[in-house]
N, C-alpha and C positions, 0 to 999 in steps of 0.2 A: 504493499499500499503506499509506503513512504517513498519507494523508488519511483513508483508510479506518479506519485504527486510531483516529485522532483522533476521528471521528464517533462510533465505538462508545464511547469513552471519555466523551465529551460526552453521548451518550444515556443512558449509565448514571447520570452525574451528575444529569441532569434528572429521571430516574426516582426517584433516591434523594431529591432536593429535594422532588418532588411528594409522595412518601411521607411525609417529615418534616412537610410542611405540612398534610397530611391528618390525621395523628396529633395534630398540634398544634392544629388547628382542632376536632377532636372534644373534646379535653381542654378546650379554651377555652369552646366554645359548648354542650357536652353535659354539663359538669360539674354533679353535683348539689350542692345546697345541704347544708351541714352540718346534721346531725340536732341540734336544740336541745337535746334530752334529754341529749346527750353533754357539753354545757357547763354544765349546771345543778349546783348544789351538791346535797348530800344532803337539805339542809333544803328547798331549792327543789323538788326533785323529789317530796318527800312531800307538801308543801303543794299542789302541782300535781295529784297523784293524788288527794288528799283532796277537792280542789275538784271534780274529776270526779264522785267518789263522792256528794257532796252535791248535785250538779246531776243525778244519775241517769244520767250517761254511763259507764256500767260497763265498756264495752269500751275506752274511752280510759283509764279508771283502771287497767284490768288491764295495759295496755301500759306505763304509767308505773311502776307498781309493779314490773314484770317487770324493767324497765330499771335502777331503782334497786337491786334485789337483785343484779342482774348486776355493776353497777358498784361497789357498796359491800356486799360480802358479810357484813360484821359491824357491830354497833352497834344502838342502841335504835331508830333510825329503820328499820333493816332488819327487825328483829323485827316492828315494828308494820306495816310494809309487807306483810309475809307474811300477817299476819292479816287486813289490809284486802283483799289480793288474793284470799284464800279467800271473803271476803263478796261481792266483786265477782263471782266465778265462780258463787257461789250465786245472785245476782241476775240473772245472764246465763242462768240455767237450764242450767248445766253441772255437774249434781251429782257426777258421777264425778271431774271435775278439782277441784271444790271440796272433796270429801271427802278426796281424796288430799293436797291442799295442807294442810288443816287437821290432818290426821292427822300429816303431816310436822312441822307446827309443834309439836303436843303432844309428839311424841317428842323434838324437838331442844330446846325450851324448856319443860321440865315445871314449872319455877319461875317463869315469867314472870309479871309483875304482872296481866296480863289472861288468865291460863290458864283462868279460870272461864268467861269469855266463849267461849274456844275450844271448851271442852266443849259449851257451849249451842249454838254455832253448829253443831258436828258433829251433834248431835241434830236441829237445825232442817233441816239439809240433806236428810236422809232423810224427815223428817215432811213436808216440802212437795215431795217428788218429783212431777213432773207426771204426772197420769193420762193414760191413752192416749186416742185419739180417740173410741173407742166410749164409754169411761166419761164423757168430757167432753160429748159431744153426745147420747148416748143415756141418760145418767144410770144406767149400770150400777153395781151395788153394788161398791165398792171392796174390801169385806171377802171377795169372792169371788176376789180376785187373790192372787198369791203373797204372803205375809206377811213375807218375809225382811227388806225394808227397814223395815217397821213394827217388827218385833222389834229390829232394830239401833237404831233411833231411840229406842225405849223404853230399851234398855240405856245408850245414850249419855247421856239425860237422867238415868238413875238414877246414872251414874258422876259426873255433876256434882253431884247432891245428896249423894251419899255423901262426895265429896272436898271439896265447898265448900258445906256446908249453909247458910251464912250469905250466899251469893252474892246479888246483886240479881236474878239470873236464875233462882234456885231456885224461887220461887213459880210463875212461868210454866211452868217445867219440870215442876212437879207437876201442873198442870192438863192439860198436853199428855199426860203419862203416864196420867192417868185416861181421856182420850179414847182413847189408844191401846190401853190395857187393855180398854176396852169393844169396840174394833174387832177384837182378837184373839179375844175371847170370842165375838163375833158370827161370825167366820170359823169357829170350831170349831162353833158351832151350825148354820151352814149345812151343814157336812158331816154332822153328826148328823142334821139334817132329810133330808138326801139319803139317807142309810142308812135312815132310817125309811121314807121313801116307796118305797124299793126292797125292803123287807122284810128288810134286813139288820139285824136288831134287836140282835144282839150288838155290831156295830160302832157302832150309834147309842147303845146304853147306855154303851159305853166313852168315846165322845166326850162324852156328857152328864156323866159322872162327871168327866172331865177339866176340864170347865167349872166344876163345883161346887168342885173341890178346888183348881184353879189360879187361877181368877177369882172367888173366893167374894164379892167386893164388887161385881161386875159386875151390871148390870140384867138380864142374860140367865140368871141362876140360876133364876128362876122357870120359864122355858121349858125349861131343862135338866132340872129335876124333872119337868115334864110329859112329856118325852121318856122319861125313865126309867120313869114309870108305864105309858106305852104300851108300851115295849119289854118290860118285865117281864111285862105282861099278855099280850102276844102270844107270849112264851116260855113261858107256863104257869107263871110264877114268882108265883103269886097272893099269897103271903105278903109278898114284897118289894114288890110292887105296892101292896098295902094300906098297908104301912109308909111307902112314899114318898108315897102319896096324902095320909096324915095330916100329914106334913111340909109338903106343898104347901098343904093347908088351913089349917095353922096359921100359916104365914109369908106366903102370898099367897092369901087367901081369895076374891078377885076374879079369879083367873086363869081365862080363858075355857075352858081344857081340862077344868075341873071341871064345866062344863055340856055338855061334848062339842062345843064350838064352835071347837076348836083341835086340830091346825093346819088352815087352810084353803088347800088346794092350789090353784094357779092355773097356767095355761099359761106356758111360758117365753117365748111370743111378746110378752108384755107389756113384756119388757125392752128391746125395740127401739123403743118408743114414746119420742120425744124428751121429756125432763124428767119422765118417769114415775116415777123413783126418784132424784132429786136427793139427794145426801148432806146430812146435817145437821152438817157439820164446823163446829165453833165458831170464832168470831172470837177469836183469841188475840193477845196483843201480840207483834208482830215487833220485838223490841228490837235496836237497832243500837248498835254500839260507837262 
């Protein structure tokens, strides 16, 4: 009995010793190396993140800036890191994350010295949102898509110019607003032409008037006037059609509708031909902070 009890006690000690050795061995041989980002100062972290941005490694930059913000939630470096993180997310083609990050920055630091750049970047994020696969490879007209992001981008650039008219980014923002305005006008024109082709002349006339009233400096005003002439004519409003024709002749005497050569309808199948309607989006300055 005594020998048996001693054997049991010894067996338990051996099992316990093996377990301790196993745990110790795992901790010794499987121990992860310390994350170097946990030992760097805030200055070193920011310099490292900025270096990744300059090298075009935006994923690594985002990681470093996120760690900096977590470890040092206050201070000049943290503010700048949030701004640079938003830029890195924008370059990584993560517009939703980038937009929420820059919005948070604007609300948190409304008087920050680079706040004008924050407004500019906010407009840029929606301006450069990736088009879908069909638009990219088949060259479909981007103005036929939802204009919500276009309008938001326009409003963001307008906010920059209103709040910081002397900003270094204001001139580029104005050029982008002109481009966006033309895009929104063309979107309205597409709808007006659709109504016209379907015989919905009241709807076509209303859309055309909206272009003339809202986008009076757009290059699509002439087409809007032509749609009004055709719509009024088909609605039996001969007097309105004649008055609008005189306005069109006076301001746009070479418009093809005056010769009966506009609009020229074509099948929707042409849109599926690759590169058949590549956009003419202008090359504008991509200003970096």
